[in-house]
C-alpha positions as CSV (number, residue, x, y, z in Angstrom):
1,M,-34.0,-2.4,5.1
2,L,-36.2,-5.4,4.3
3,T,-39.7,-5.1,2.9
4,R,-42.2,-7.8,3.5
5,R,-41.8,-9.2,0.0
6,E,-38.0,-9.0,0.1
7,F,-38.1,-10.8,3.4
8,S,-40.1,-13.6,1.8
9,R,-37.6,-13.9,-1.0
10,N,-34.7,-14.8,1.3
11,A,-36.4,-15.9,4.5
12,V,-35.8,-19.6,3.8
13,A,-32.1,-19.0,3.1
14,T,-31.7,-17.0,6.3
15,A,-33.6,-19.4,8.5
16,A,-31.6,-22.4,7.1
17,G,-28.4,-20.4,7.6
18,L,-29.0,-19.6,11.2
19,A,-29.7,-23.3,11.9
20,L,-26.3,-24.4,10.7
21,T,-23.8,-25.5,13.3
22,S,-20.0,-25.4,12.9
23,T,-19.9,-29.1,12.3
24,A,-22.7,-29.0,9.7
25,N,-21.0,-26.1,7.9
26,S,-17.7,-28.0,7.8
27,Y,-19.4,-31.1,6.5
28,A,-21.1,-29.0,3.8
29,R,-17.8,-27.5,2.7
30,I,-16.1,-30.8,2.3
31,L,-19.0,-32.6,0.6
32,G,-20.6,-29.7,-1.3
33,A,-23.9,-30.5,0.6
34,N,-26.9,-28.5,-0.4
35,D,-25.1,-27.3,-3.6
36,R,-23.5,-24.3,-1.8
37,V,-21.4,-21.8,-3.7
38,N,-17.9,-21.4,-2.4
39,V,-17.0,-17.7,-2.3
40,A,-13.8,-15.7,-1.7
41,V,-14.3,-12.1,-0.5
42,I,-11.5,-9.8,-1.7
43,G,-10.9,-6.4,-0.2
44,L,-12.0,-6.5,3.4
45,N,-12.5,-3.0,4.7
46,S,-15.8,-1.1,5.1
47,R,-18.4,-2.4,2.5
48,A,-16.9,-5.9,2.8
49,Y,-18.8,-6.2,6.1
50,A,-22.0,-5.8,4.2
51,H,-20.9,-8.7,1.9
52,L,-20.3,-10.8,5.0
53,S,-23.7,-9.9,6.4
54,S,-25.5,-10.6,3.2
55,L,-23.7,-13.9,2.6
56,K,-24.6,-14.9,6.1
57,A,-28.3,-14.0,5.3
58,N,-28.0,-16.5,2.4
59,Q,-26.0,-19.0,4.3
60,S,-27.9,-22.1,3.1
61,A,-26.6,-21.3,-0.4
62,V,-23.0,-20.3,0.2
63,N,-19.7,-20.9,2.0
64,I,-17.0,-18.3,2.5
65,T,-13.9,-20.3,1.9
66,H,-11.3,-17.6,1.4
67,V,-10.9,-14.0,2.5
68,V,-8.2,-11.7,0.9
69,D,-6.6,-8.4,1.7
70,V,-3.2,-6.8,1.3
71,D,-3.4,-5.4,4.8
72,S,-2.7,-8.1,7.3
73,K,-4.5,-6.3,10.2
74,I,-7.6,-5.8,8.1
75,L,-7.3,-9.4,6.9
76,A,-7.1,-10.9,10.4
77,K,-10.0,-8.9,11.7
78,Y,-12.3,-9.9,8.8
79,A,-11.2,-13.6,9.0
80,A,-12.2,-13.6,12.7
81,A,-15.6,-12.0,11.9
82,T,-16.2,-14.6,9.2
83,E,-15.3,-17.5,11.5
84,K,-17.7,-16.1,14.1
85,D,-20.6,-15.7,11.6
86,F,-20.0,-19.0,9.7
87,G,-18.6,-21.2,12.4
88,V,-15.6,-22.2,10.2
89,A,-12.3,-20.3,9.7
90,P,-11.8,-19.2,6.1
91,K,-8.4,-19.4,4.4
92,A,-6.8,-16.0,4.7
93,D,-4.6,-14.8,1.8
94,R,-2.8,-11.5,1.2
95,D,-2.4,-12.2,-2.6
96,F,-5.6,-12.7,-4.6
97,R,-3.7,-14.6,-7.2
98,K,-3.2,-17.5,-4.9
99,T,-6.9,-17.6,-4.1
100,L,-7.9,-17.5,-7.8
101,E,-5.8,-20.6,-8.4
102,Q,-8.0,-22.6,-6.1
103,K,-10.4,-24.9,-8.0
104,D,-12.9,-25.1,-5.2
105,V,-13.5,-21.3,-5.3
106,D,-16.6,-20.8,-7.4
107,A,-17.1,-17.1,-7.1
108,I,-15.5,-13.9,-5.8
109,T,-16.9,-10.7,-4.3
110,I,-14.9,-7.5,-4.7
111,A,-14.9,-4.6,-2.2
112,T,-11.4,-3.3,-3.0
113,P,-10.6,0.3,-3.9
114,D,-12.1,1.4,-7.3
115,H,-9.0,1.1,-9.4
116,W,-9.0,-2.7,-8.7
117,H,-12.7,-3.3,-9.6
118,T,-12.5,-4.1,-13.3
119,P,-9.0,-5.6,-13.4
120,L,-9.8,-8.0,-10.5
121,A,-13.2,-8.9,-11.9
122,I,-11.4,-9.8,-15.2
123,Y,-8.8,-11.9,-13.3
124,G,-11.7,-13.7,-11.7
125,L,-13.5,-14.3,-14.9
126,K,-10.4,-15.7,-16.6
127,A,-10.0,-18.0,-13.6
128,G,-13.5,-19.3,-14.1
129,K,-15.1,-17.5,-11.2
130,H,-18.5,-15.7,-11.0
131,V,-18.1,-12.1,-9.8
132,Y,-19.9,-9.7,-7.5
133,V,-18.2,-6.4,-7.8
134,E,-19.0,-3.3,-5.7
135,K,-20.0,0.0,-7.4
136,P,-18.6,1.5,-9.4
137,C,-17.8,-1.6,-11.5
138,S,-15.0,0.4,-13.3
139,Q,-12.6,3.3,-12.7
140,N,-12.7,4.6,-16.3
141,L,-14.8,4.3,-19.4
142,H,-12.4,1.9,-21.1
143,E,-12.9,-0.5,-18.3
144,T,-16.7,-0.5,-18.5
145,E,-16.2,-1.8,-22.1
146,L,-13.6,-4.4,-21.0
147,L,-15.8,-5.7,-18.2
148,V,-18.8,-6.2,-20.4
149,A,-16.7,-7.9,-23.1
150,A,-15.1,-10.2,-20.5
151,Q,-18.5,-11.2,-19.1
152,K,-19.7,-12.1,-22.6
153,K,-16.4,-14.0,-23.4
154,Y,-16.2,-16.1,-20.2
155,G,-20.0,-16.5,-19.6
156,K,-20.0,-16.2,-15.8
157,V,-22.5,-14.3,-13.7
158,V,-21.3,-10.7,-13.0
159,V,-23.3,-8.4,-10.7
160,M,-22.5,-4.9,-9.5
161,G,-23.4,-3.9,-6.0
162,N,-26.2,-1.4,-6.8
163,Q,-28.6,-3.2,-4.5
164,Q,-31.7,-1.0,-5.0
165,H,-32.1,-2.7,-8.3
166,S,-33.2,-5.8,-6.3
167,S,-35.7,-3.8,-4.2
168,D,-39.2,-5.1,-4.9
169,Y,-41.0,-1.9,-4.0
170,T,-38.6,0.1,-6.3
171,R,-39.3,-2.4,-9.1
172,E,-43.0,-2.0,-8.6
173,M,-42.7,1.8,-8.7
174,V,-40.5,1.7,-11.8
175,Q,-43.1,-0.5,-13.6
176,A,-46.0,1.7,-12.6
177,V,-44.2,4.8,-13.8
178,R,-43.1,3.2,-17.1
179,D,-46.7,2.1,-17.7
180,G,-47.9,5.7,-17.3
181,N,-50.3,4.7,-14.5
182,L,-48.8,6.7,-11.7
183,I,-47.4,10.2,-12.6
184,G,-48.3,10.3,-16.3
185,R,-45.3,10.6,-18.7
186,A,-42.1,10.8,-16.7
187,Y,-39.5,13.2,-18.2
188,Y,-37.2,14.4,-15.4
189,A,-35.4,12.9,-12.5
190,K,-33.4,14.8,-9.8
191,T,-31.0,12.7,-7.7
192,W,-28.9,13.9,-4.8
193,Y,-26.4,12.9,-2.1
194,T,-25.4,14.9,1.0
195,N,-22.9,14.3,3.7
196,E,-20.6,16.1,6.1
197,R,-17.2,14.7,5.2
198,K,-14.2,16.1,7.0
199,S,-11.0,17.4,5.5
200,I,-8.4,14.7,4.6
201,G,-5.6,17.2,5.3
202,V,-2.2,17.3,3.5
203,G,-0.6,13.9,3.5
204,K,3.0,13.4,4.7
205,P,5.2,10.8,3.1
206,I,5.9,8.1,5.7
207,P,7.3,4.5,5.6
208,V,4.8,1.9,4.4
209,P,3.3,0.1,7.4
210,A,4.7,-3.4,7.9
211,N,1.1,-4.8,7.7
212,L,0.5,-3.4,4.2
213,D,1.7,-4.7,0.8
214,W,1.7,-1.2,-0.8
215,D,2.9,-2.5,-4.2
216,L,0.0,-5.0,-4.5
217,W,-2.5,-2.4,-3.1
218,Q,-1.6,-0.2,-6.0
219,G,-1.7,-3.0,-8.6
220,P,-2.7,-1.6,-12.0
221,A,-2.3,2.1,-10.9
222,P,1.0,4.0,-11.6
223,R,3.2,3.9,-8.5
224,Q,2.9,6.6,-5.9
225,A,4.8,7.3,-2.7
226,Y,2.9,6.2,0.4
227,K,1.3,9.0,2.4
228,D,-0.4,9.0,5.8
229,N,-3.9,10.2,4.5
230,V,-4.7,7.6,1.8
231,H,-5.3,4.1,3.3
232,P,-7.7,2.6,4.1
233,Y,-10.5,5.0,3.0
234,N,-9.3,8.4,1.6
235,W,-8.1,6.9,-1.7
236,H,-11.7,7.7,-2.9
237,W,-10.6,11.3,-3.4
238,F,-7.5,10.8,-5.5
239,H,-7.7,10.4,-9.3
240,V,-5.1,7.6,-9.5
241,W,-7.3,5.3,-7.4
242,G,-10.8,6.7,-6.9
243,T,-13.7,8.1,-8.9
244,G,-15.1,10.8,-6.7
245,E,-18.5,11.1,-5.1
246,A,-20.4,10.8,-8.4
247,L,-19.3,7.1,-8.6
248,N,-18.7,6.4,-4.9
249,N,-22.4,7.2,-4.1
250,G,-24.1,8.8,-7.1
251,T,-24.1,5.4,-8.9
252,H,-27.0,4.3,-6.7
253,E,-29.5,7.1,-7.3
254,F,-28.4,7.8,-10.9
255,D,-29.0,4.1,-11.7
256,V,-32.5,4.3,-10.2
257,A,-33.3,7.5,-12.2
258,R,-32.1,6.0,-15.5
259,W,-34.2,2.9,-14.7
260,F,-37.3,4.9,-14.1
261,L,-36.9,7.0,-17.3
262,D,-35.9,4.0,-19.4
263,V,-32.8,5.6,-21.0
264,K,-29.4,4.3,-21.9
265,Y,-26.6,6.8,-22.6
266,P,-27.2,10.6,-22.6
267,Q,-26.8,12.8,-25.6
268,R,-25.1,15.7,-23.7
269,V,-23.3,15.8,-20.3
270,S,-22.5,19.1,-18.5
271,V,-21.4,19.8,-15.0
272,S,-20.5,22.6,-12.7
273,G,-18.8,22.4,-9.3
274,G,-15.5,22.3,-7.4
275,R,-13.6,21.6,-4.2
276,Y,-14.9,24.5,-2.2
277,H,-15.4,23.5,1.4
278,F,-11.8,22.6,2.3
279,K,-8.3,23.1,0.9
280,D,-6.4,19.9,1.2
281,D,-5.3,16.9,-0.9
282,W,-8.8,16.0,-2.0
283,E,-8.5,16.0,-5.9
284,F,-12.2,15.8,-6.8
285,Y,-15.2,18.1,-6.2
286,D,-17.1,18.3,-3.0
287,T,-19.9,20.1,-4.6
288,L,-21.3,19.2,-8.1
289,N,-24.3,19.7,-10.3
290,A,-24.3,17.2,-13.2
291,S,-26.9,17.2,-16.0
292,F,-27.5,14.3,-18.4
293,E,-29.7,15.2,-21.4
294,Y,-31.6,12.5,-23.3
295,D,-34.2,12.6,-26.0
296,N,-37.0,14.7,-24.3
297,K,-35.7,13.6,-20.9
298,L,-33.3,14.9,-18.3
299,I,-31.5,13.5,-15.2
300,E,-29.6,15.7,-12.7
301,W,-27.3,14.6,-9.9
302,E,-26.2,16.9,-7.2
303,C,-23.8,16.3,-4.3
304,L,-22.9,18.3,-1.2
305,C,-20.1,16.1,0.3
306,C,-19.3,18.5,3.2
307,N,-22.7,20.1,3.9
308,H,-25.4,17.9,5.2
309,L,-28.4,19.8,3.7
310,K,-31.1,17.3,3.1
311,Y,-33.6,17.3,0.2
312,W,-37.2,16.3,1.1
313,G,-35.8,15.2,4.5
314,R,-33.4,12.7,2.9
315,D,-29.6,12.3,2.8
316,R,-30.0,10.8,-0.6
317,G,-32.7,9.9,-3.0
318,T,-34.4,10.2,-6.4
319,A,-37.4,12.4,-7.4
320,V,-39.0,11.4,-10.7
321,V,-41.2,14.1,-12.2
322,G,-44.0,13.4,-14.7
323,T,-46.9,15.2,-16.4
324,E,-49.3,14.2,-13.6
325,G,-47.2,14.1,-10.5
326,T,-43.9,13.1,-8.8
327,V,-42.5,10.0,-7.1
328,I,-39.8,10.6,-4.5
329,I,-38.0,7.3,-3.6
330,D,-35.1,6.2,-1.6
331,R,-34.0,3.1,0.4
332,D,-36.5,3.8,3.1
333,G,-39.7,4.0,1.0
334,Y,-41.4,6.4,-1.3
335,E,-43.9,9.3,-1.6
336,I,-46.3,10.1,-4.5
337,H,-47.2,13.8,-5.0
338,D,-49.7,15.4,-7.3
339,L,-49.0,18.3,-9.6
340,K,-49.5,20.8,-6.7
341,G,-47.0,19.0,-4.5
342,K,-49.6,17.4,-2.3
343,T,-48.7,14.0,-0.9
344,V,-51.3,11.5,-2.1
345,K,-49.5,8.3,-0.9
346,E,-46.6,7.5,1.3
347,W,-45.0,4.1,2.1
348,K,-42.1,3.4,4.5
349,V,-39.9,0.3,4.7
350,P,-41.1,-1.5,8.0
351,K,-38.0,-0.8,10.1
352,A,-36.7,1.6,12.7
353,G,-34.5,4.5,11.7
354,T,-33.6,6.0,8.3
355,T,-30.8,5.5,5.8
356,S,-27.7,7.6,6.6
357,S,-25.3,8.7,4.0
358,M,-22.6,8.5,6.7
359,D,-22.8,4.7,6.9
360,T,-19.9,3.4,5.0
361,V,-20.8,-0.3,5.4
362,G,-24.5,-0.4,4.5
363,R,-25.8,-3.7,5.8
364,D,-29.4,-4.0,4.6
365,G,-32.1,-6.2,3.3
366,M,-31.7,-4.9,-0.2
367,T,-28.1,-6.1,-0.3
368,D,-29.2,-9.5,1.1
369,V,-31.7,-9.9,-1.8
370,H,-29.2,-8.6,-4.3
371,F,-26.7,-11.3,-3.2
372,K,-29.5,-13.9,-3.3
373,N,-30.3,-13.0,-6.9
374,W,-26.5,-13.4,-7.8
375,L,-26.3,-16.7,-6.1
376,D,-29.6,-17.9,-7.6
377,C,-28.2,-17.0,-11.1
378,I,-25.0,-19.0,-10.4
379,K,-26.9,-22.1,-9.3
380,D,-29.6,-21.9,-12.0
381,S,-28.7,-20.2,-15.4
382,S,-32.4,-19.8,-16.1
383,T,-32.8,-17.3,-13.2
384,K,-33.3,-13.7,-14.5
385,Q,-30.7,-11.3,-13.2
386,D,-32.1,-8.2,-11.5
387,Q,-29.6,-6.2,-13.5
388,P,-27.1,-7.5,-16.0
389,I,-23.6,-6.0,-15.9
390,E,-24.1,-4.5,-19.4
391,D,-26.9,-2.3,-18.0
392,A,-25.1,-1.4,-14.8
393,A,-22.1,-0.4,-16.8
394,R,-24.2,2.2,-18.6
395,S,-24.9,4.0,-15.3
396,V,-21.3,3.9,-14.3
397,G,-20.2,5.0,-17.8
398,S,-22.5,8.0,-17.8
399,L,-21.2,9.2,-14.4
400,L,-17.6,8.7,-15.6
401,M,-18.5,11.0,-18.4
402,A,-19.5,13.6,-15.8
403,N,-16.0,13.3,-14.3
404,V,-14.5,13.8,-17.8
405,A,-16.7,16.9,-18.3
406,Y,-15.6,18.2,-14.9
407,D,-11.9,17.7,-15.8
408,L,-12.2,19.4,-19.2
409,K,-14.6,22.1,-18.0
410,K,-16.9,21.7,-21.0
411,E,-20.1,20.1,-22.2
412,L,-19.7,16.8,-23.9
413,K,-21.7,15.4,-26.8
414,V,-22.3,11.7,-26.7
415,N,-23.7,9.0,-29.1
416,P,-26.6,7.7,-27.1
417,E,-26.4,4.3,-28.6
418,T,-22.7,3.6,-28.2
419,G,-21.7,5.9,-25.3
420,Q,-18.8,7.2,-27.4
421,F,-18.0,10.9,-27.4
422,V,-18.8,12.8,-30.6
423,N,-15.9,14.5,-32.4
424,D,-14.0,15.2,-29.2
425,P,-10.4,13.9,-29.2
426,A,-9.7,15.4,-25.8
427,A,-12.7,13.6,-24.1
428,T,-11.9,10.4,-26.0
429,A,-8.4,10.5,-24.7
430,K,-9.7,10.5,-21.1
431,R,-11.7,7.2,-21.7
432,K,-8.6,5.2,-20.7
433,R,-6.2,5.6,-17.8
434,T,-2.4,5.0,-17.6
435,Y,-1.6,1.6,-16.1
436,E,1.5,0.4,-14.3
437,K,3.6,-1.6,-16.7
438,G,2.6,-5.3,-16.7
439,W,-0.8,-4.6,-15.0
440,E,-3.0,-3.4,-17.8
441,P,-6.2,-5.5,-17.9
442,T,-7.0,-7.4,-21.1
443,V,-10.0,-9.6,-22.1
C-alpha cells in the first residue's frame, strides 16, 4: 500500500536492508554498525507479522534481537520467520521481563492482546526502551492517562500503530481540507467498518495447553478459567481482555476523522447497537452506531461485524463532509465529490487489489513508513513524530467512551478539554478496570 512519495521515504532503507547478508547483519549486531536500533517484538500472533515485514523494510536501521510470546508454538514459528527475513536467529523468550532486562535492547514493539498494551508499554518505558504499541494503546480510559504520563516522565519515543497517520496522501488531504481549499468548511465525518466475522460459539473449560503460559498471558487481568474459544484471537470480544470492534478497528478511521476535523475530545457521546447476529460468548456489540458531538462538528462511527455490506464500495473508510463537497478516503486512495455527489477527482494507491477488512495482519507500505518515522525519531530527537502518543490517546479515549456509553445505555457528557465525564459518577467509575493483585500499572 505504498504511494510514490511513501516509497521514496523508505526506499533507501529497504534497498540497504535487502542487500544485507547474514554475516553482515551479525557483524552489525555485534558492533552496532550503521547505528541500528535493537528491537524486541513482544506478542507474536497476527499483527506481529506486519511488524516483522515493516522492520525488514527498514532493515538498514534496525535489528530484531529478541522475540517474545507466552505461547511456545507461536514463539518458535515467529523466531523462524525472523531468522529467515533477517538472516540471524533472535533470542526467543517466553517472559518479557527477561527481555526488558537486556541492556542491548533499545526498543520494543507490542502486538499482544489489548489488556497488555499499556502495562507492557509502561514496563518498557521504565526499562529505558522506546515503544511501538499496536492500537488501541490502552484497554481503558485510566490507562490512556497513564501511558501519556509515562511517556512524559521517561522521555522515550512512543508510537501507536495507527499507520494511516504516516500516509503522505492522507496528510495532504487533511491539510487541504483544514485550509478550506478542497470542500469548504468541514463539519461532519462518517466512518465505518464492515466484516463477516463468524460465531465464536460457547467455550468449554479445558486444560491449559502445555505450550501456553496462561497465567502470564492474563497478566494484569483478573484470573479466568481457560476455555477453548479465547486464544489466540477471540479474546478481542471479551471485556476482561478486549475492547470490541470500536477499538480493534474503529481506531483507524475515527483517528483519521478527528484529524480532518481538527478536534480533540467530544462534548457528547451516544451509541446504539447490540450483539444481534449470533448468540454466543461474544460480549461486545456486532452492530453499533456511535456519535461524537463537538462544537459545531460531528463524527459518526458505524460497524457491521457480521454483515459485509460495503459503503461506497469500501470495507472501511472515512467520508468527510464540507460546505462545498465531500472527501471519501481509505487506505487505497480517495475521491472528491461536489455538493451534488458528482466525483470531481479520484486517486488510487498504485497497487493491485484493495484493502480487506478480513486481513488480520495488514502488511502494507503505510506501516513501513510509520515504523520508519518511529525509528527516525529514536535515532534523531529533532525528527517530528507523525503522531505523538498524546494525540493518539485522544482517539482511543474517545472510542473507549463509546464503550462506556454502550455499557451504561445512556448519552455521556464530556469536558472537551480534559476528556473527563461531567457530573457522572457511574461513567467515571468505568474509567478504570479491576487489576489482578500485584499487576496494576503505575507510572
